[in-house]
C-alpha positions as CSV (number, residue, x, y, z in Angstrom):
1,M,43.8,-57.0,-22.5
2,E,42.0,-57.4,-25.5
3,F,42.6,-54.2,-28.0
4,P,40.5,-53.7,-30.9
5,A,41.8,-54.7,-34.3
6,P,43.2,-52.1,-36.7
7,V,40.2,-50.0,-39.0
8,T,40.5,-50.9,-42.7
9,D,39.5,-49.7,-46.3
10,A,36.8,-53.0,-45.7
11,D,35.3,-51.6,-42.3
12,Y,33.7,-48.9,-44.6
13,R,31.1,-48.7,-47.6
14,A,32.6,-47.8,-51.0
15,T,31.6,-43.9,-51.9
16,D,31.1,-42.3,-55.6
17,P,33.5,-39.2,-56.2
18,D,30.5,-37.5,-58.0
19,V,27.8,-38.5,-55.7
20,V,30.3,-37.3,-52.7
21,A,30.8,-34.0,-54.4
22,L,27.0,-33.9,-55.1
23,G,26.4,-34.7,-51.6
24,R,28.6,-32.2,-49.9
25,L,26.9,-29.2,-51.7
26,L,23.6,-30.1,-50.7
27,F,24.7,-31.1,-47.3
28,W,25.6,-26.9,-46.7
29,D,22.8,-25.9,-49.1
30,P,20.0,-24.2,-46.9
31,I,17.6,-25.0,-49.5
32,L,16.4,-27.9,-47.8
33,S,15.0,-26.2,-45.0
34,G,11.8,-24.7,-44.8
35,N,12.7,-21.4,-44.5
36,R,15.8,-21.9,-46.5
37,N,17.8,-20.5,-43.5
38,I,19.3,-23.9,-42.1
39,S,21.6,-26.6,-44.0
40,C,22.7,-30.2,-42.5
41,G,26.1,-27.9,-41.7
42,T,24.3,-25.6,-39.3
43,C,23.9,-28.1,-36.9
44,H,26.8,-30.5,-37.7
45,H,29.8,-28.1,-38.7
46,P,33.7,-29.3,-38.5
47,D,34.2,-26.0,-35.9
48,F,32.5,-27.9,-33.7
49,G,33.3,-31.4,-34.1
50,T,30.5,-32.2,-36.5
51,G,28.2,-31.1,-33.7
52,D,27.1,-27.4,-32.8
53,G,29.0,-26.5,-29.7
54,L,25.6,-26.1,-27.6
55,S,24.4,-28.8,-24.8
56,L,20.6,-27.9,-26.7
57,G,20.9,-26.6,-30.0
58,L,18.3,-24.2,-31.7
59,G,17.4,-25.1,-35.7
60,E,14.4,-23.2,-36.8
61,G,14.4,-19.6,-34.8
62,G,17.8,-19.4,-34.6
63,T,20.7,-17.5,-35.5
64,G,24.1,-17.5,-35.8
65,L,26.5,-20.3,-35.5
66,G,28.1,-22.7,-32.6
67,P,27.6,-21.6,-29.1
68,D,27.1,-18.4,-30.4
69,R,23.6,-19.6,-32.0
70,V,20.9,-17.5,-30.3
71,A,17.0,-17.5,-30.5
72,D,16.1,-14.4,-33.3
73,P,13.9,-12.4,-31.2
74,N,11.6,-11.9,-34.9
75,N,11.2,-15.3,-35.0
76,L,10.9,-17.3,-31.7
77,P,11.9,-21.0,-31.8
78,E,9.0,-22.7,-29.9
79,Q,11.6,-25.0,-28.0
80,R,15.3,-26.1,-27.8
81,I,16.3,-29.4,-30.1
82,P,15.4,-31.9,-27.6
83,R,18.9,-33.8,-27.4
84,N,22.3,-33.1,-28.1
85,A,23.9,-33.0,-31.5
86,P,25.2,-36.1,-32.0
87,G,29.4,-36.3,-34.3
88,L,29.3,-37.7,-37.5
89,W,32.0,-39.3,-37.5
90,N,32.8,-42.9,-39.3
91,L,28.8,-42.8,-39.8
92,G,29.8,-44.8,-43.1
93,A,31.2,-47.6,-41.4
94,R,29.8,-51.5,-42.0
95,E,29.1,-51.8,-38.2
96,F,26.9,-48.6,-37.7
97,T,23.3,-50.1,-38.1
98,V,21.6,-48.2,-35.1
99,L,21.6,-44.1,-35.0
100,F,20.2,-41.7,-33.1
101,H,20.8,-41.7,-29.3
102,D,17.6,-43.6,-29.1
103,G,18.2,-46.2,-32.2
104,R,15.0,-45.2,-33.5
105,I,15.9,-45.9,-36.9
106,E,17.8,-49.8,-37.4
107,Q,19.0,-51.7,-40.0
108,T,18.4,-55.1,-40.0
109,E,18.3,-58.6,-42.1
110,D,14.7,-57.5,-42.8
111,G,15.2,-54.4,-44.5
112,L,15.2,-50.4,-42.7
113,R,13.1,-49.7,-39.5
114,T,12.1,-46.5,-38.7
115,P,9.1,-45.1,-36.8
116,M,7.7,-43.6,-40.1
117,G,6.2,-47.0,-41.4
118,P,6.8,-49.0,-44.7
119,E,5.8,-46.3,-47.3
120,M,8.4,-44.1,-45.7
121,E,11.4,-46.5,-45.9
122,Q,11.6,-47.5,-49.3
123,G,14.3,-46.2,-51.7
124,F,16.8,-45.2,-49.5
125,A,20.2,-47.0,-50.4
126,T,21.5,-47.2,-46.5
127,L,20.4,-46.4,-43.0
128,L,22.5,-43.4,-43.2
129,S,20.5,-42.1,-45.9
130,A,17.1,-42.8,-44.3
131,Q,18.4,-40.6,-41.5
132,T,17.8,-37.5,-43.4
133,M,14.4,-37.6,-43.5
134,F,13.9,-36.7,-40.0
135,P,15.8,-33.5,-39.8
136,V,13.9,-31.9,-42.8
137,L,10.5,-32.7,-41.2
138,S,11.3,-31.6,-37.9
139,A,9.6,-28.0,-37.4
140,D,12.1,-27.4,-34.4
141,E,15.7,-28.6,-36.8
142,M,14.5,-27.7,-40.5
143,A,11.1,-27.6,-41.5
144,G,9.7,-24.6,-39.5
145,H,7.0,-24.3,-37.5
146,Y,3.1,-23.8,-38.5
147,S,2.2,-21.6,-41.7
148,E,5.6,-20.4,-42.1
149,N,6.3,-22.4,-45.3
150,E,4.7,-24.7,-47.9
151,I,7.3,-27.2,-46.1
152,S,5.9,-26.9,-42.7
153,R,2.4,-26.8,-43.6
154,A,2.7,-30.1,-45.9
155,V,4.0,-31.8,-43.4
156,R,1.6,-30.5,-40.5
157,Q,-1.1,-31.6,-42.9
158,G,0.8,-35.5,-42.4
159,I,1.8,-35.1,-46.5
160,I,5.1,-36.4,-46.6
161,T,5.2,-38.7,-49.9
162,G,3.6,-38.4,-53.3
163,E,3.1,-35.2,-55.2
164,G,2.7,-32.2,-53.4
165,G,4.2,-33.6,-50.0
166,A,7.0,-32.3,-48.0
167,W,9.9,-34.3,-49.8
168,D,8.3,-33.9,-53.3
169,L,8.3,-30.2,-52.4
170,L,12.3,-30.2,-51.3
171,S,13.0,-31.9,-54.2
172,A,11.3,-29.4,-57.0
173,R,13.6,-26.4,-55.5
174,V,16.4,-29.0,-56.1
175,R,15.2,-30.0,-59.8
176,A,14.7,-26.2,-60.3
177,I,18.0,-25.5,-60.2
178,P,20.0,-26.0,-63.3
179,A,23.4,-27.0,-62.0
180,Y,21.6,-29.5,-59.3
181,A,20.0,-30.9,-62.4
182,E,23.6,-31.4,-64.2
183,M,25.5,-32.8,-61.4
184,F,22.8,-35.4,-60.2
185,D,23.1,-36.6,-64.4
186,T,26.9,-37.2,-63.6
187,A,26.4,-39.0,-60.4
188,M,22.9,-40.9,-60.7
189,P,22.4,-41.0,-64.6
190,G,18.8,-42.2,-65.4
191,R,17.5,-41.1,-62.1
192,D,15.1,-38.7,-61.1
193,I,15.7,-35.9,-58.5
194,T,13.9,-37.1,-55.6
195,F,13.9,-36.8,-52.0
196,T,15.6,-40.8,-51.7
197,A,18.2,-39.4,-54.6
198,I,19.3,-36.3,-52.5
199,S,19.0,-38.0,-49.4
200,D,21.7,-41.2,-50.6
201,A,23.9,-37.8,-52.0
202,I,24.4,-36.6,-48.7
203,A,24.9,-39.9,-47.0
204,Q,28.1,-40.8,-49.3
205,F,29.4,-36.6,-48.4
206,V,29.2,-37.8,-45.0
207,E,30.6,-41.6,-45.1
208,H,33.8,-39.7,-47.2
209,E,33.9,-37.0,-45.4
210,W,33.9,-37.5,-41.7
211,R,35.6,-40.8,-42.0
212,S,38.0,-41.3,-38.7
213,D,40.8,-43.3,-39.0
214,T,44.4,-42.0,-38.7
215,A,44.5,-40.6,-35.3
216,P,47.7,-42.1,-33.0
217,F,45.5,-44.4,-31.8
218,D,45.1,-46.0,-35.1
219,A,48.6,-46.1,-35.7
220,W,49.5,-47.3,-32.3
221,L,47.3,-50.4,-33.2
222,R,48.5,-50.8,-36.7
223,G,52.1,-51.0,-35.3
224,E,53.4,-47.4,-36.8
225,G,53.5,-45.1,-33.9
226,S,54.2,-44.5,-30.2
227,L,52.1,-43.2,-27.5
228,H,52.9,-40.8,-24.2
229,P,53.2,-43.1,-21.3
230,N,50.6,-40.9,-19.8
231,A,48.4,-42.1,-23.0
232,L,49.3,-45.8,-22.3
233,A,48.5,-45.3,-18.7
234,G,44.8,-44.5,-19.8
235,I,44.5,-47.5,-22.1
236,E,45.4,-49.5,-19.5
237,L,42.5,-48.0,-17.7
238,F,40.3,-48.1,-20.4
239,Y,40.5,-51.7,-21.5
240,G,41.1,-52.7,-17.7
241,S,40.2,-51.9,-14.6
242,A,37.8,-49.0,-14.9
243,G,35.9,-51.2,-17.5
244,C,34.9,-48.1,-19.9
245,A,35.5,-51.1,-23.1
246,D,32.2,-53.1,-21.4
247,C,30.5,-50.6,-23.6
248,H,33.1,-48.2,-25.8
249,S,34.2,-51.6,-27.3
250,G,35.5,-52.5,-30.8
251,P,37.1,-50.4,-33.6
252,F,35.2,-46.7,-32.8
253,Q,35.1,-47.3,-29.2
254,T,31.4,-48.1,-28.8
255,D,29.2,-51.8,-28.7
256,H,26.3,-50.1,-30.5
257,G,24.2,-51.1,-27.3
258,F,21.8,-49.0,-25.1
259,H,22.3,-48.3,-21.7
260,A,20.7,-46.5,-18.7
261,V,23.6,-44.1,-17.3
262,G,22.2,-41.3,-15.3
263,A,23.6,-38.5,-17.5
264,P,21.6,-35.8,-16.0
265,Q,18.3,-34.7,-18.3
266,L,17.9,-31.0,-19.2
267,G,15.5,-29.0,-21.5
268,P,12.2,-30.0,-23.0
269,G,12.3,-33.3,-23.1
270,K,11.4,-36.1,-25.6
271,A,7.4,-35.7,-25.7
272,A,4.7,-35.9,-27.9
273,R,3.1,-32.4,-28.6
274,F,-0.1,-33.3,-26.5
275,E,2.4,-34.3,-23.7
276,S,3.4,-31.8,-21.0
277,H,6.0,-33.9,-19.1
278,A,10.0,-33.0,-19.7
279,R,11.5,-36.0,-19.6
280,D,13.4,-37.9,-22.0
281,D,12.6,-41.5,-21.6
282,G,15.5,-42.8,-24.3
283,R,15.1,-46.2,-25.5
284,M,11.8,-46.9,-23.9
285,R,10.0,-44.9,-26.7
286,V,11.1,-47.3,-29.3
287,T,10.8,-50.4,-27.6
288,G,8.1,-49.6,-24.9
289,R,10.1,-52.0,-22.4
290,D,9.9,-50.1,-18.9
291,S,13.7,-51.9,-18.3
292,D,14.4,-49.6,-21.2
293,R,13.8,-45.9,-19.7
294,F,16.9,-44.0,-19.5
295,A,19.0,-46.0,-21.7
296,F,20.5,-44.4,-24.6
297,R,22.8,-45.5,-27.6
298,T,26.7,-45.7,-26.6
299,P,28.1,-43.1,-28.5
300,S,31.1,-43.4,-30.4
301,L,34.3,-41.9,-28.9
302,R,36.3,-41.2,-32.1
303,N,37.1,-37.3,-31.7
304,V,35.6,-36.8,-28.5
305,T,37.6,-34.0,-27.1
306,E,36.0,-31.6,-29.9
307,T,32.6,-33.2,-29.9
308,G,31.5,-31.5,-26.4
309,P,29.0,-30.8,-24.6
310,W,28.9,-34.6,-23.5
311,G,25.8,-36.6,-22.6
312,H,22.4,-36.9,-24.6
313,A,21.5,-34.0,-23.4
314,G,24.4,-32.3,-23.1
315,S,24.9,-32.1,-19.7
316,H,28.8,-31.5,-19.4
317,S,30.9,-28.5,-20.9
318,N,33.7,-30.0,-19.3
319,L,34.9,-33.7,-20.2
320,R,37.0,-34.5,-17.3
321,R,33.9,-33.5,-15.3
322,F,31.8,-36.2,-17.4
323,L,34.3,-38.4,-16.8
324,A,34.3,-38.6,-13.5
325,D,30.3,-38.7,-13.2
326,H,29.7,-41.0,-16.0
327,A,32.2,-43.1,-14.0
328,A,30.2,-42.7,-10.9
329,P,27.2,-41.7,-11.8
330,R,24.7,-42.0,-9.1
331,S,27.1,-40.1,-7.2
332,G,27.8,-37.6,-10.4
333,L,24.1,-37.2,-10.7
334,A,23.6,-35.9,-6.5
335,T,26.5,-33.1,-7.2
336,Y,25.7,-32.3,-11.1
337,L,27.1,-28.7,-11.1
338,R,24.3,-27.9,-14.2
339,D,27.4,-27.5,-16.7
340,A,25.3,-26.8,-19.9
341,T,26.0,-24.7,-22.6
342,L,22.8,-22.8,-23.5
343,S,21.7,-20.1,-25.5
344,P,19.5,-17.7,-23.6
345,M,15.8,-18.4,-23.8
346,D,12.8,-18.0,-21.4
347,T,12.3,-21.6,-20.9
348,D,12.9,-23.9,-18.0
349,D,15.1,-25.9,-18.3
350,W,15.9,-27.8,-15.4
351,R,12.2,-28.9,-14.5
352,I,13.3,-32.5,-13.9
353,L,16.4,-31.8,-12.1
354,N,14.4,-30.0,-10.2
355,D,11.6,-32.5,-9.5
356,P,13.6,-35.2,-6.6
357,T,10.9,-37.4,-8.2
358,E,12.4,-37.7,-11.2
359,V,15.7,-37.6,-10.2
360,T,15.4,-40.5,-7.6
361,A,13.6,-42.4,-10.8
362,L,16.8,-41.5,-12.9
363,S,19.5,-42.7,-10.4
364,A,17.3,-46.0,-9.7
365,S,17.5,-46.6,-13.4
366,I,21.4,-46.4,-13.3
367,Q,23.2,-49.3,-14.5
368,G,26.3,-50.9,-12.8
369,P,28.2,-49.6,-10.2
370,D,30.0,-46.4,-9.1
371,R,33.6,-46.3,-9.4
372,V,35.1,-43.4,-8.3
373,L,38.4,-41.6,-10.5
374,A,41.7,-40.5,-8.9
375,E,42.7,-37.2,-10.0
376,G,45.3,-38.9,-11.8
377,E,43.4,-41.8,-13.7
378,I,41.2,-38.9,-14.9
379,S,44.4,-37.5,-16.5
380,A,45.4,-40.9,-17.7
381,L,42.1,-41.1,-19.6
382,M,42.0,-37.9,-21.0
383,A,45.6,-38.4,-22.4
384,F,44.2,-41.7,-23.9
385,L,40.9,-40.1,-25.6
386,E,43.3,-36.9,-27.1
387,T,44.7,-40.1,-28.7
388,L,41.4,-40.6,-30.6
389,R,41.4,-37.1,-32.3
390,D,42.2,-37.5,-35.6
391,A,44.0,-34.1,-37.2
392,N,43.8,-35.3,-40.4
393,A,39.3,-35.6,-40.5
394,L,38.6,-32.6,-38.3
395,T,38.3,-30.2,-41.3
396,G,36.8,-32.6,-43.6
397,R,38.2,-34.2,-46.5
398,A,36.8,-32.0,-49.0
399,G,36.2,-28.9,-46.8
400,I,33.0,-26.4,-46.7
401,P,32.4,-25.3,-50.4
402,G,32.7,-21.7,-51.1
403,A,29.1,-21.3,-52.6
404,V,26.4,-23.3,-53.2
405,P,24.2,-23.4,-56.5
406,S,21.0,-22.3,-54.7
407,S,23.4,-19.0,-54.2
408,L,22.3,-19.1,-50.6
409,P,24.6,-18.5,-47.9
410,I,26.6,-20.8,-46.2
411,D,26.7,-21.1,-42.6
412,R,30.7,-20.8,-41.7
């Protein structure tokens, strides 16, 4: 039975303390949202495993934090965010060269590949930095809805780069705050305060803050600790007969590949504004290949016990149930209990699962056999997954700042 090699410093990119300190404030500052009411930390909060605790989150038009976040009656969201907020663990590791559930941004030998085109890909230091372009431009996540603010208006008109574009307008907000100007001068001397510079700082903070390699499993791999017999039994299953490591391989328990596993779909789906369906075709929307329909990226399992709800659409709020359904996805889909954590909204979140044709198509796409897990096997796998819980990392290395230079309120 083969286990991954222990994680070492060489597996991660180096970070600069001054850049990290700057990025920390920008990560928690709502100034980068169109209406100045949402920060990166709103939907990627340490209290919820660097996610938001919801199956499908609420960005613009939401109020509150985590599972208590609800639609603001004075500024109703247009829809839920179509996919579950992913955790931020170990994104500074060099092996993370594909991001998002559908892998729509990627670091290749030729540079960055994103749906935004070459002009939008210039100047980002890393793939993780480039990732930040998407939430700030999304009406449902951070930008705000049509005509609500100057950022959403620029996005609506398709003006992103250049003078007066959405990125320039956001950067101007940061440039206007003396404390940020001083920190940029220290952290990135000689560099203008542009959106790519802001993104690079946030990315370095995420890389530093959410590094997780001191879990009990890490100590065991390094020969520095022992594990409970139940966890050892789970390891035997995970890396052996249950076949989990076929996809959840490597030091962070992911092959970074894309697999159709039949996870239930709910919410608005991933459709263009002119489309009316509620389907999420996953990787196929990136590649155009029908063989990639309903395939999603294998998530890392670091701190997985803290990152629920689970599934690309947050279909399961109970991890034990998710393990059972994930191992036997066809029967799991047929008997799914609709175990989602959703804020109340006047929406039909179950359009796909209420349509027998859609369910049949989803089931037919599933790759691999069903394997029914016994309760004891699920308990053993849960015991192993608990060893991936890194208590040292869960609160973050620096934590939530007491205040940010904009003086805007922080979601705590």
